[in-house]
N, CA, C and O atoms as CSV, one atom per row, in Angstrom:
chain,resi,resn,atom,element,x,y,z
A,1,MET,N,N,0.842,-1.168,0.000
A,1,MET,CA,C,0.000,0.000,0.000
A,1,MET,C,C,0.894,1.242,0.000
A,1,MET,O,O,1.884,1.299,0.730
A,2,VAL,N,N,0.550,2.212,-0.803
A,2,VAL,CA,C,1.301,3.460,-0.873
A,2,VAL,C,C,0.960,4.316,0.345
A,2,VAL,O,O,-0.207,4.598,0.615
A,3,LYS,N,N,1.996,4.723,1.072
A,3,LYS,CA,C,1.835,5.551,2.272
A,3,LYS,C,C,2.153,7.010,2.008
A,3,LYS,O,O,1.792,7.880,2.800
A,4,GLY,N,N,2.822,7.282,0.906
A,4,GLY,CA,C,3.152,8.660,0.556
A,4,GLY,C,C,3.930,8.728,-0.737
A,4,GLY,O,O,4.650,7.797,-1.097
A,5,ILE,N,N,3.779,9.844,-1.433
A,5,ILE,CA,C,4.500,10.095,-2.678
A,5,ILE,C,C,5.061,11.506,-2.595
A,5,ILE,O,O,4.369,12.437,-2.183
A,6,GLY,N,N,6.310,11.656,-2.987
A,6,GLY,CA,C,6.931,12.974,-3.009
A,6,GLY,C,C,7.746,13.149,-4.274
A,6,GLY,O,O,8.343,12.202,-4.784
A,7,ILE,N,N,7.760,14.372,-4.769
A,7,ILE,CA,C,8.536,14.676,-5.980
A,7,ILE,C,C,9.203,16.029,-5.777
A,7,ILE,O,O,8.662,16.907,-5.106
A,8,ASP,N,N,10.380,16.186,-6.361
A,8,ASP,CA,C,11.072,17.465,-6.300
A,8,ASP,C,C,11.900,17.633,-7.563
A,8,ASP,O,O,12.421,16.663,-8.112
A,9,ILE,N,N,12.013,18.860,-8.011
A,9,ILE,CA,C,12.860,19.185,-9.155
A,9,ILE,C,C,13.757,20.341,-8.753
A,9,ILE,O,O,13.310,21.297,-8.119
A,10,VAL,N,N,15.016,20.248,-9.122
A,10,VAL,CA,C,15.967,21.301,-8.781
A,10,VAL,C,C,16.761,21.727,-10.013
A,10,VAL,O,O,16.981,20.952,-10.944
A,11,ASP,N,N,17.176,22.978,-9.980
A,11,ASP,CA,C,18.058,23.541,-10.992
A,11,ASP,C,C,19.488,23.272,-10.531
A,11,ASP,O,O,19.894,23.748,-9.471
A,12,VAL,N,N,20.243,22.524,-11.304
A,12,VAL,CA,C,21.593,22.130,-10.921
A,12,VAL,C,C,22.476,23.357,-10.674
A,12,VAL,O,O,23.332,23.325,-9.789
A,13,LYS,N,N,22.287,24.418,-11.426
A,13,LYS,CA,C,23.101,25.627,-11.272
A,13,LYS,C,C,23.002,26.214,-9.866
A,13,LYS,O,O,23.941,26.844,-9.380
A,14,ARG,N,N,21.850,25.999,-9.215
A,14,ARG,CA,C,21.664,26.474,-7.846
A,14,ARG,C,C,22.706,25.901,-6.890
A,14,ARG,O,O,22.979,26.489,-5.843
A,15,PHE,N,N,23.277,24.776,-7.240
A,15,PHE,CA,C,24.205,24.072,-6.366
A,15,PHE,C,C,25.666,24.322,-6.716
A,15,PHE,O,O,26.557,23.705,-6.132
A,16,GLU,N,N,25.919,25.217,-7.661
A,16,GLU,CA,C,27.303,25.572,-7.996
A,16,GLU,C,C,28.028,26.097,-6.769
A,16,GLU,O,O,29.232,25.884,-6.627
A,17,VAL,N,N,27.321,26.776,-5.882
A,17,VAL,CA,C,27.939,27.344,-4.680
A,17,VAL,C,C,28.522,26.254,-3.785
A,17,VAL,O,O,29.462,26.511,-3.033
A,18,THR,N,N,27.980,25.052,-3.857
A,18,THR,CA,C,28.459,23.972,-2.985
A,18,THR,C,C,29.880,23.553,-3.329
A,18,THR,O,O,30.562,22.948,-2.502
A,19,ARG,N,N,30.335,23.864,-4.529
A,19,ARG,CA,C,31.706,23.501,-4.900
A,19,ARG,C,C,32.722,24.291,-4.092
A,19,ARG,O,O,33.821,23.806,-3.826
A,20,SER,N,N,32.356,25.512,-3.700
A,20,SER,CA,C,33.304,26.358,-2.966
A,20,SER,C,C,32.858,26.658,-1.536
A,20,SER,O,O,33.604,27.267,-0.769
A,21,ASP,N,N,31.657,26.239,-1.177
A,21,ASP,CA,C,31.127,26.541,0.156
A,21,ASP,C,C,30.868,25.248,0.918
A,21,ASP,O,O,29.823,24.618,0.752
A,22,ASN,N,N,31.815,24.862,1.746
A,22,ASN,CA,C,31.665,23.629,2.511
A,22,ASN,C,C,30.522,23.695,3.505
A,22,ASN,O,O,29.972,22.657,3.873
A,23,ASN,N,N,30.148,24.897,3.953
A,23,ASN,CA,C,29.035,25.019,4.897
A,23,ASN,C,C,27.737,24.500,4.297
A,23,ASN,O,O,26.950,23.852,4.987
A,24,VAL,N,N,27.508,24.780,3.018
A,24,VAL,CA,C,26.293,24.303,2.354
A,24,VAL,C,C,26.329,22.785,2.270
A,24,VAL,O,O,25.345,22.121,2.595
A,25,GLN,N,N,27.458,22.232,1.835
A,25,GLN,CA,C,27.569,20.774,1.759
A,25,GLN,C,C,27.423,20.146,3.137
A,25,GLN,O,O,26.742,19.132,3.282
A,26,ASN,N,N,28.043,20.727,4.136
A,26,ASN,CA,C,27.952,20.178,5.491
A,26,ASN,C,C,26.526,20.207,6.011
A,26,ASN,O,O,26.127,19.324,6.771
A,27,GLN,N,N,25.751,21.208,5.612
A,27,GLN,CA,C,24.361,21.303,6.060
A,27,GLN,C,C,23.480,20.254,5.393
A,27,GLN,O,O,22.633,19.650,6.051
A,28,ILE,N,N,23.668,20.033,4.111
A,28,ILE,CA,C,22.788,19.154,3.339
A,28,ILE,C,C,23.235,17.700,3.384
A,28,ILE,O,O,22.406,16.803,3.542
A,29,LEU,N,N,24.539,17.455,3.247
A,29,LEU,CA,C,25.051,16.100,3.068
A,29,LEU,C,C,25.580,15.503,4.368
A,29,LEU,O,O,26.183,16.194,5.189
A,30,THR,N,N,25.341,14.209,4.534
A,30,THR,CA,C,25.942,13.479,5.656
A,30,THR,C,C,27.428,13.259,5.340
A,30,THR,O,O,27.875,13.526,4.225
A,31,THR,N,N,28.163,12.787,6.298
A,31,THR,CA,C,29.584,12.504,6.085
A,31,THR,C,C,29.780,11.515,4.942
A,31,THR,O,O,30.644,11.716,4.087
A,32,ASN,N,N,28.988,10.452,4.922
A,32,ASN,CA,C,29.091,9.461,3.835
A,32,ASN,C,C,28.782,10.088,2.479
A,32,ASN,O,O,29.465,9.812,1.493
A,33,GLU,N,N,27.757,10.927,2.432
A,33,GLU,CA,C,27.391,11.580,1.169
A,33,GLU,C,C,28.494,12.542,0.718
A,33,GLU,O,O,28.788,12.615,-0.475
A,34,ARG,N,N,29.104,13.275,1.641
A,34,ARG,CA,C,30.203,14.189,1.292
A,34,ARG,C,C,31.398,13.402,0.756
A,34,ARG,O,O,32.040,13.823,-0.206
A,35,ASN,N,N,31.690,12.276,1.370
A,35,ASN,CA,C,32.799,11.447,0.885
A,35,ASN,C,C,32.547,10.942,-0.528
A,35,ASN,O,O,33.463,10.904,-1.349
A,36,ARG,N,N,31.305,10.552,-0.813
A,36,ARG,CA,C,30.972,10.106,-2.175
A,36,ARG,C,C,31.038,11.275,-3.153
A,36,ARG,O,O,31.468,11.099,-4.294
A,37,ALA,N,N,30.618,12.468,-2.723
A,37,ALA,CA,C,30.645,13.645,-3.603
A,37,ALA,C,C,32.060,13.938,-4.085
A,37,ALA,O,O,32.255,14.362,-5.224
A,38,LYS,N,N,33.042,13.715,-3.225
A,38,LYS,CA,C,34.447,13.960,-3.587
A,38,LYS,C,C,34.906,13.043,-4.713
A,38,LYS,O,O,35.823,13.386,-5.459
A,39,LYS,N,N,34.279,11.888,-4.841
A,39,LYS,CA,C,34.676,10.903,-5.853
A,39,LYS,C,C,33.875,11.046,-7.155
A,39,LYS,O,O,34.204,10.423,-8.164
A,40,GLU,N,N,32.839,11.860,-7.122
A,40,GLU,CA,C,31.962,12.020,-8.284
A,40,GLU,C,C,32.618,12.863,-9.374
A,40,GLU,O,O,33.339,13.818,-9.086
A,41,ALA,N,N,32.359,12.499,-10.622
A,41,ALA,CA,C,32.851,13.280,-11.753
A,41,ALA,C,C,32.129,14.628,-11.826
A,41,ALA,O,O,32.702,15.620,-12.277
A,42,ALA,N,N,30.874,14.657,-11.382
A,42,ALA,CA,C,30.067,15.885,-11.395
A,42,ALA,C,C,29.517,16.115,-9.988
A,42,ALA,O,O,28.348,15.829,-9.731
A,43,PRO,N,N,30.347,16.630,-9.069
A,43,PRO,CA,C,29.906,16.783,-7.682
A,43,PRO,C,C,28.729,17.737,-7.502
A,43,PRO,O,O,27.928,17.557,-6.585
A,44,THR,N,N,28.611,18.743,-8.357
A,44,THR,CA,C,27.488,19.675,-8.253
A,44,THR,C,C,26.175,18.957,-8.553
A,44,THR,O,O,25.194,19.120,-7.828
A,45,ALA,N,N,26.159,18.170,-9.613
A,45,ALA,CA,C,24.950,17.412,-9.962
A,45,ALA,C,C,24.646,16.374,-8.889
A,45,ALA,O,O,23.482,16.117,-8.584
A,46,TYR,N,N,25.684,15.780,-8.317
A,46,TYR,CA,C,25.488,14.810,-7.235
A,46,TYR,C,C,24.790,15.470,-6.043
A,46,TYR,O,O,23.815,14.934,-5.516
A,47,THR,N,N,25.289,16.627,-5.622
A,47,THR,CA,C,24.687,17.336,-4.487
A,47,THR,C,C,23.246,17.720,-4.797
A,47,THR,O,O,22.376,17.603,-3.934
A,48,ALA,N,N,22.987,18.173,-6.010
A,48,ALA,CA,C,21.619,18.521,-6.411
A,48,ALA,C,C,20.711,17.292,-6.366
A,48,ALA,O,O,19.558,17.386,-5.944
A,49,ARG,N,N,21.223,16.149,-6.796
A,49,ARG,CA,C,20.428,14.912,-6.786
A,49,ARG,C,C,20.081,14.499,-5.357
A,49,ARG,O,O,18.933,14.159,-5.069
A,50,ILE,N,N,21.063,14.527,-4.470
A,50,ILE,CA,C,20.812,14.147,-3.082
A,50,ILE,C,C,19.806,15.098,-2.457
A,50,ILE,O,O,18.901,14.661,-1.747
A,51,PHE,N,N,19.950,16.401,-2.714
A,51,PHE,CA,C,19.015,17.392,-2.205
A,51,PHE,C,C,17.592,17.096,-2.692
A,51,PHE,O,O,16.648,17.106,-1.903
A,52,ALA,N,N,17.445,16.832,-3.994
A,52,ALA,CA,C,16.115,16.568,-4.562
A,52,ALA,C,C,15.487,15.323,-3.945
A,52,ALA,O,O,14.292,15.316,-3.652
A,53,ILE,N,N,16.271,14.281,-3.745
A,53,ILE,CA,C,15.740,13.058,-3.132
A,53,ILE,C,C,15.296,13.336,-1.699
A,53,ILE,O,O,14.225,12.893,-1.286
A,54,LYS,N,N,16.112,14.065,-0.940
A,54,LYS,CA,C,15.748,14.375,0.444
A,54,LYS,C,C,14.484,15.221,0.501
A,54,LYS,O,O,13.627,14.984,1.353
A,55,GLU,N,N,14.349,16.197,-0.384
A,55,GLU,CA,C,13.124,17.009,-0.435
A,55,GLU,C,C,11.915,16.137,-0.774
A,55,GLU,O,O,10.844,16.307,-0.192
A,56,ALA,N,N,12.082,15.209,-1.709
A,56,ALA,CA,C,10.982,14.319,-2.084
A,56,ALA,C,C,10.591,13.414,-0.921
A,56,ALA,O,O,9.410,13.117,-0.746
A,57,VAL,N,N,11.562,12.970,-0.126
A,57,VAL,CA,C,11.265,12.154,1.055
A,57,VAL,C,C,10.412,12.945,2.033
A,57,VAL,O,O,9.415,12.436,2.544
A,58,VAL,N,N,10.799,14.183,2.293
A,58,VAL,CA,C,10.064,15.028,3.238
A,58,VAL,C,C,8.633,15.241,2.752
A,58,VAL,O,O,7.694,15.196,3.548
A,59,LYS,N,N,8.464,15.470,1.469
A,59,LYS,CA,C,7.119,15.653,0.908
A,59,LYS,C,C,6.313,14.359,1.023
A,59,LYS,O,O,5.125,14.399,1.343
A,60,ALA,N,N,6.938,13.227,0.767
A,60,ALA,CA,C,6.241,11.941,0.863
A,60,ALA,C,C,5.805,11.665,2.302
A,60,ALA,O,O,4.736,11.100,2.533
A,61,LEU,N,N,6.632,12.064,3.261
A,61,LEU,CA,C,6.280,11.873,4.674
A,61,LEU,C,C,5.208,12.856,5.134
A,61,LEU,O,O,4.578,12.656,6.173
A,62,GLY,N,N,5.005,13.914,4.359
A,62,GLY,CA,C,3.973,14.889,4.696
A,62,GLY,C,C,4.377,15.836,5.812
A,62,GLY,O,O,3.522,16.404,6.493
A,63,CYS,N,N,5.659,16.004,5.996
A,63,CYS,CA,C,6.134,16.938,7.024
A,63,CYS,C,C,6.969,18.004,6.323
A,63,CYS,O,O,6.848,18.186,5.112
A,64,GLY,N,N,7.769,18.673,7.033
A,64,GLY,CA,C,8.663,19.668,6.452
A,64,GLY,C,C,9.905,19.730,7.299
A,64,GLY,O,O,10.052,18.983,8.267
A,65,PHE,N,N,10.784,20.611,6.936
A,65,PHE,CA,C,11.985,20.810,7.742
A,65,PHE,C,C,11.668,21.813,8.837
A,65,PHE,O,O,12.136,22.951,8.825
A,66,ASN,N,N,10.856,21.355,9.787
A,66,ASN,CA,C,10.539,22.179,10.947
A,66,ASN,C,C,10.744,21.331,12.189
A,66,ASN,O,O,11.173,20.181,12.095
A,67,LYS,N,N,10.448,21.874,13.314
A,67,LYS,CA,C,10.581,21.137,14.575
A,67,LYS,C,C,11.986,20.572,14.768
A,67,LYS,O,O,12.153,19.504,15.358
A,68,GLY,N,N,12.999,21.288,14.270
A,68,GLY,CA,C,14.372,20.834,14.462
A,68,GLY,C,C,14.790,19.674,13.584
A,68,GLY,O,O,15.782,19.006,13.872
A,69,LEU,N,N,14.050,19.423,12.520
A,69,LEU,CA,C,14.402,18.319,11.625
A,69,LEU,C,C,15.680,18.646,10.875
A,69,LEU,O,O,15.911,19.791,10.487
A,70,LEU,N,N,16.500,17.639,10.678
A,70,LEU,CA,C,17.814,17.834,10.091
A,70,LEU,C,C,17.958,17.111,8.767
A,70,LEU,O,O,17.428,16.015,8.585
A,71,TRP,N,N,18.686,17.737,7.835
A,71,TRP,CA,C,19.003,17.102,6.568
A,71,TRP,C,C,19.731,15.785,6.791
A,71,TRP,O,O,19.562,14.837,6.024
A,72,HIS,N,N,20.545,15.730,7.847
A,72,HIS,CA,C,21.354,14.530,8.097
A,72,HIS,C,C,20.515,13.357,8.595
A,72,HIS,O,O,21.016,12.235,8.677
A,73,ASP,N,N,19.261,13.595,8.925
A,73,ASP,CA,C,18.379,12.501,9.346
A,73,ASP,C,C,17.825,11.721,8.152
A,73,ASP,O,O,17.063,10.768,8.315
A,74,ILE,N,N,18.222,12.143,6.957
A,74,ILE,CA,C,17.919,11.404,5.723
A,74,ILE,C,C,19.261,11.171,5.046
A,74,ILE,O,O,19.992,12.116,4.750
A,75,GLU,N,N,19.579,9.901,4.803
A,75,GLU,CA,C,20.838,9.602,4.109
A,75,GLU,C,C,20.530,8.815,2.853
A,75,GLU,O,O,19.789,7.832,2.880
A,76,VAL,N,N,21.111,9.262,1.755
A,76,VAL,CA,C,20.932,8.613,0.461
A,76,VAL,C,C,22.242,7.919,0.123
A,76,VAL,O,O,23.298,8.549,0.065
A,77,SER,N,N,22.157,6.605,-0.100
A,77,SER,CA,C,23.371,5.852,-0.413
A,77,SER,C,C,23.387,5.488,-1.891
A,77,SER,O,O,22.527,5.916,-2.661
A,78,GLU,N,N,24.360,4.706,-2.264
A,78,GLU,CA,C,24.484,4.267,-3.656
A,78,GLU,C,C,23.168,3.640,-4.106
A,78,GLU,O,O,22.510,2.951,-3.327
A,79,GLY,N,N,22.793,3.869,-5.326
A,79,GLY,CA,C,21.555,3.315,-5.840
A,79,GLY,C,C,20.319,4.042,-5.342
A,79,GLY,O,O,19.201,3.543,-5.467
A,80,ASP,N,N,20.525,5.230,-4.775
A,80,ASP,CA,C,19.421,6.059,-4.260
A,80,ASP,C,C,18.654,5.398,-3.122
A,80,ASP,O,O,17.497,5.740,-2.883
A,81,ASP,N,N,19.280,4.456,-2.417
A,81,ASP,CA,C,18.652,3.872,-1.229
A,81,ASP,C,C,18.599,4.937,-0.147
A,81,ASP,O,O,19.549,5.699,0.032
A,82,VAL,N,N,17.484,4.985,0.574
A,82,VAL,CA,C,17.257,6.018,1.589
A,82,VAL,C,C,17.185,5.377,2.967
A,82,VAL,O,O,16.495,4.378,3.172
A,83,ARG,N,N,17.915,5.975,3.911
A,83,ARG,CA,C,17.882,5.544,5.306
A,83,ARG,C,C,17.479,6.746,6.152
A,83,ARG,O,O,18.047,7.830,6.017
A,84,LEU,N,N,16.497,6.544,7.023
A,84,LEU,CA,C,16.011,7.616,7.894
A,84,LEU,C,C,16.507,7.401,9.314
A,84,LEU,O,O,16.743,6.272,9.743
A,85,SER,N,N,16.661,8.502,10.030
A,85,SER,CA,C,16.974,8.440,11.451
A,85,SER,C,C,16.246,9.592,12.143
A,85,SER,O,O,15.615,10.425,11.493
A,86,GLY,N,N,16.342,9.622,13.459
A,86,GLY,CA,C,15.751,10.721,14.219
A,86,GLY,C,C,14.259,10.870,13.999
A,86,GLY,O,O,13.526,9.886,13.897
A,87,TYR,N,N,13.824,12.114,13.929
A,87,TYR,CA,C,12.407,12.441,13.818
A,87,TYR,C,C,11.785,11.876,12.540
A,87,TYR,O,O,10.645,11.411,12.558
A,88,PHE,N,N,12.530,11.915,11.431
A,88,PHE,CA,C,11.995,11.368,10.174
A,88,PHE,C,C,11.714,9.875,10.303
A,88,PHE,O,O,10.717,9.381,9.778
A,89,GLN,N,N,12.579,9.168,10.991
A,89,GLN,CA,C,12.357,7.743,11.215
A,89,GLN,C,C,11.100,7.525,12.052
A,89,GLN,O,O,10.332,6.597,11.795
A,90,ASN,N,N,10.892,8.372,13.044
A,90,ASN,CA,C,9.685,8.268,13.870
A,90,ASN,C,C,8.423,8.521,13.056
A,90,ASN,O,O,7.423,7.822,13.226
A,91,ILE,N,N,8.462,9.511,12.177
A,91,ILE,CA,C,7.305,9.788,11.318
A,91,ILE,C,C,7.019,8.589,10.423
A,91,ILE,O,O,5.863,8.205,10.247
A,92,ALA,N,N,8.060,8.003,9.862
A,92,ALA,CA,C,7.891,6.837,8.991
A,92,ALA,C,C,7.288,5.667,9.764
A,92,ALA,O,O,6.436,4.954,9.235
A,93,ARG,N,N,7.716,5.463,10.995
A,93,ARG,CA,C,7.142,4.393,11.819
A,93,ARG,C,C,5.667,4.648,12.095
A,93,ARG,O,O,4.845,3.734,12.014
A,94,GLU,N,N,5.331,5.908,12.425
A,94,GLU,CA,C,3.926,6.251,12.681
A,94,GLU,C,C,3.055,5.976,11.466
A,94,GLU,O,O,1.899,5.575,11.604
A,95,LYS,N,N,3.600,6.188,10.287
A,95,LYS,CA,C,2.863,5.949,9.043
A,95,LYS,C,C,2.961,4.493,8.592
A,95,LYS,O,O,2.397,4.123,7.563
A,96,ASP,N,N,3.675,3.665,9.361
A,96,ASP,CA,C,3.874,2.253,9.058
A,96,ASP,C,C,4.566,2.052,7.706
A,96,ASP,O,O,4.190,1.176,6.927
A,97,VAL,N,N,5.583,2.881,7.442
A,97,VAL,CA,C,6.368,2.759,6.213
A,97,VAL,C,C,7.331,1.590,6.362
A,97,VAL,O,O,8.104,1.525,7.318
A,98,LYS,N,N,7.277,0.684,5.421
A,98,LYS,CA,C,8.143,-0.496,5.442
A,98,LYS,C,C,9.285,-0.390,4.436
A,98,LYS,O,O,10.339,-0.996,4.630
A,99,LYS,N,N,9.086,0.369,3.371
A,99,LYS,CA,C,10.106,0.491,2.328
A,99,LYS,C,C,9.997,1.864,1.684
A,99,LYS,O,O,8.909,2.417,1.523
A,100,ILE,N,N,11.157,2.395,1.320
A,100,ILE,CA,C,11.216,3.678,0.623
A,100,ILE,C,C,11.813,3.427,-0.760
A,100,ILE,O,O,12.941,2.954,-0.890
A,101,HIS,N,N,11.035,3.753,-1.779
A,101,HIS,CA,C,11.497,3.628,-3.159
A,101,HIS,C,C,11.861,5.027,-3.650
A,101,HIS,O,O,11.079,5.965,-3.489
A,102,SER,N,N,13.028,5.169,-4.238
A,102,SER,CA,C,13.385,6.478,-4.787
A,102,SER,C,C,14.081,6.293,-6.124
A,102,SER,O,O,14.759,5.296,-6.373
A,103,THR,N,N,13.888,7.282,-6.963
A,103,THR,CA,C,14.526,7.294,-8.268
A,103,THR,C,C,14.702,8.745,-8.682
A,103,THR,O,O,14.117,9.650,-8.088
A,104,HIS,N,N,15.503,8.949,-9.691
A,104,HIS,CA,C,15.712,10.295,-10.197
A,104,HIS,C,C,15.936,10.245,-11.703
A,104,HIS,O,O,16.233,9.200,-12.280
A,105,SER,N,N,15.783,11.404,-12.310
A,105,SER,CA,C,16.093,11.575,-13.715
A,105,SER,C,C,16.700,12.961,-13.864
A,105,SER,O,O,16.488,13.829,-13.017
A,106,TYR,N,N,17.447,13.171,-14.927
A,106,TYR,CA,C,18.132,14.450,-15.044
A,106,TYR,C,C,18.329,14.857,-16.493
A,106,TYR,O,O,18.303,14.039,-17.413
A,107,SER,N,N,18.525,16.147,-16.651
A,107,SER,CA,C,18.969,16.721,-17.908
A,107,SER,C,C,20.215,17.532,-17.568
A,107,SER,O,O,20.703,17.470,-16.440
A,108,LEU,N,N,20.715,18.265,-18.497
A,108,LEU,CA,C,21.909,19.064,-18.244
A,108,LEU,C,C,21.680,20.063,-17.109
A,108,LEU,O,O,22.586,20.322,-16.316
A,109,ASN,N,N,20.472,20.623,-17.029
A,109,ASN,CA,C,20.201,21.695,-16.079
A,109,ASN,C,C,19.315,21.331,-14.897
A,109,ASN,O,O,19.278,22.070,-13.913
A,110,HIS,N,N,18.607,20.221,-14.965
A,110,HIS,CA,C,17.631,19.894,-13.924
A,110,HIS,C,C,17.724,18.433,-13.481
A,110,HIS,O,O,18.106,17.545,-14.243
A,111,ILE,N,N,17.363,18.231,-12.232
A,111,ILE,CA,C,17.246,16.885,-11.677
A,111,ILE,C,C,15.881,16.783,-11.022
A,111,ILE,O,O,15.468,17.671,-10.276
A,112,VAL,N,N,15.186,15.693,-11.307
A,112,VAL,CA,C,13.899,15.441,-10.667
A,112,VAL,C,C,14.020,14.134,-9.890
A,112,VAL,O,O,14.604,13.160,-10.364
A,113,ALA,N,N,13.456,14.137,-8.690
A,113,ALA,CA,C,13.482,12.946,-7.839
A,113,ALA,C,C,12.055,12.566,-7.474
A,113,ALA,O,O,11.204,13.430,-7.266
A,114,LEU,N,N,11.807,11.272,-7.401
A,114,LEU,CA,C,10.506,10.740,-7.022
A,114,LEU,C,C,10.714,9.738,-5.896
A,114,LEU,O,O,11.595,8.881,-5.971
A,115,VAL,N,N,9.897,9.850,-4.853
A,115,VAL,CA,C,9.960,8.934,-3.720
A,115,VAL,C,C,8.560,8.386,-3.465
A,115,VAL,O,O,7.581,9.132,-3.440
A,116,VAL,N,N,8.482,7.073,-3.276
A,116,VAL,CA,C,7.231,6.416,-2.921
A,116,VAL,C,C,7.469,5.643,-1.628
A,116,VAL,O,O,8.407,4.853,-1.524
A,117,LEU,N,N,6.603,5.885,-0.647
A,117,LEU,CA,C,6.667,5.173,0.623
A,117,LEU,C,C,5.697,4.005,0.566
A,117,LEU,O,O,4.530,4.170,0.211
A,118,GLU,N,N,6.190,2.826,0.919
A,118,GLU,CA,C,5.377,1.620,0.862
A,118,GLU,C,C,5.167,1.084,2.278
A,118,GLU,O,O,6.080,1.100,3.104
A,119,GLY,N,N,3.967,0.616,2.538
A,119,GLY,CA,C,3.655,-0.009,3.815
A,119,GLY,C,C,2.664,-1.135,3.603
A,119,GLY,O,O,2.203,-1.376,2.487
A,120,GLN,N,N,2.352,-1.802,4.663
A,120,GLN,CA,C,1.394,-2.896,4.572
A,120,GLN,C,C,-0.012,-2.333,4.575
A,120,GLN,O,O,-0.277,-1.270,5.137
A,121,THR,N,N,-0.917,-3.076,3.928
A,121,THR,CA,C,-2.306,-2.655,3.928
A,121,THR,C,C,-2.912,-2.908,5.292
A,121,THR,O,O,-2.543,-3.851,5.992
A,122,LYS,N,N,-3.839,-2.059,5.651
A,122,LYS,CA,C,-4.552,-2.231,6.921
A,122,LYS,C,C,-5.674,-3.238,6.713
A,122,LYS,O,O,-6.367,-3.219,5.696
A,123,GLU,N,N,-5.835,-4.095,7.672
A,123,GLU,CA,C,-6.908,-5.094,7.598
A,123,GLU,C,C,-8.254,-4.420,7.828
A,123,GLU,O,O,-8.390,-3.568,8.706
A,124,SER,N,N,-9.233,-4.804,7.042
A,124,SER,CA,C,-10.590,-4.259,7.223
A,124,SER,C,C,-11.284,-4.968,8.374
A,124,SER,O,O,-11.059,-6.156,8.607
A,125,PRO,N,N,-12.130,-4.236,9.095
A,125,PRO,CA,C,-12.845,-4.874,10.229
A,125,PRO,C,C,-13.874,-5.888,9.752
A,125,PRO,O,O,-14.555,-6.508,10.570
């Protein structure tokens, strides 16, 4: 059963600043994500992709970056696998999310990410 759907599109040029501003990367990316960004042929597009996936996760969960929620509480690994921690993990548990599906597509200037939250169906009375 689908528990949530989120989509986000970003302009890759918006992330050019991350190449020279470590504060932006430190805010958005986890340590593992920053380490992978260093190995990427296109680190700006990589950062934009991770950002878009994280935004899509937040939209799918139906919350926002409020109440002290942190970018680092969502980690995107190789293959766009998503791992939640902290408050986001609690929201996912409340919604009975069992699996997070994510994918992305891109052009030279834009990246779009789609996230679908999957859970078990509720039994009818």
